[in-house]
C-alpha positions in Angstrom: -3.9 -7.7 -10.1 -0.7 -7.1 -8.7 0.0 -9.2 -6.0 3.1 -8.8 -3.3 4.2 -10.4 -0.2 6.1 -8.7 2.5 8.8 -10.9 4.0 10.8 -9.1 6.8 14.6 -9.9 6.4 16.9 -8.9 8.9 19.9 -8.8 7.1 18.8 -5.9 5.1 18.1 -2.4 6.7 14.5 -1.4 7.8 15.1 1.7 5.1 16.1 -0.7 2.2 12.8 -2.9 3.0 10.9 0.4 3.4 12.1 1.4 -0.4 11.7 -2.3 -2.0 8.1 -2.5 -0.8 7.3 1.1 -1.5 8.7 0.7 -4.9 7.0 -2.5 -5.7 3.3 -1.2 -4.5 3.6 2.1 -6.9 4.6 -0.1 -10.0 1.8 -2.6 -9.1 -0.7 0.6 -8.9 1.1 1.9 -12.3 0.6 -1.7 -14.1 -2.1 -3.2 -12.9 -4.2 -0.5 -10.5 -4.9 -2.7 -8.1 -2.6 -4.3 -5.6 -2.9 -7.2 -3.1 -0.2 -6.9 -0.3 0.2 -10.2 1.8 1.7 -8.8 5.0 3.6 -10.7 7.8 2.4 -12.2 10.7 2.8 -9.4 13.0 0.7 -7.2 10.5 1.1 -3.1 11.2 2.9 -4.0 14.2 5.8 -4.4 12.6 7.6 -1.2 12.6 8.5 -1.4 8.8 5.1 -2.7 7.8 3.4 0.4 9.7 5.9 2.9 7.8 5.1 1.2 4.2 1.5 1.5 4.4 1.7 4.4 6.0 3.8 5.7 3.0 1.2 4.6 0.4 -1.5 6.0 2.0 0.2 9.1 2.3 1.0 9.0 -1.4 -2.4 8.0 -2.8 -4.0 10.8 -0.3 -2.4 13.5 -2.4 -3.5 12.3 -5.3 -7.2 12.5 -4.6 -8.8 16.0 -5.1 -10.0 17.7 -1.8 -13.3 17.2 -2.7 -13.1 13.2 -3.1 -11.1 12.8 0.2 -14.1 10.8 1.5 -13.8 7.9 -0.8 -10.0 7.6 0.2 -10.9 4.7 2.8 -13.2 3.0 0.1 -9.9 2.3 -1.8 -8.0 1.0 0.7 -9.1 -2.0 2.3 -7.3 -3.8 5.7 -8.5 -7.2 6.4 -9.6 -7.7 10.4 -6.9 -9.7 10.8 -4.4 -7.5 8.8 -2.9 -10.0 7.4 -3.4 -8.5 3.6 -4.4 -5.0 2.6 -6.2 -4.8 -0.9 -5.7 -1.1 -2.6 -6.9 0.3 -5.8 -4.9 3.2 -7.6 -7.6 6.3 -7.0 -6.5 8.4 -10.3 -7.4 5.2 -12.2 -10.6 4.2 -10.2 -11.9 7.6 -10.7 -10.4 8.6 -13.7 -7.9 11.4 -11.7 -5.1 12.3 -14.0 
């Protein structure tokens, strides 16, 4: 399993952070098909974290065939405390290519 820790850096622009972590997450999905993402203390309340996760959710949603959209939320698990997210690549899990 691919593991990523999102660390916020005030010296780096939001756009750069978002692009970096999107690339990291997509790399993890391609290479390992499962990604564990450790979130900063603020969780999704942080704008950068929220944008990263929203973009990844959109990407995965678009990969799912229309007749299987109900499975989507089984492939993204948010911990109750919002301190981590676990994502499975639906293309790998359900053999969509």
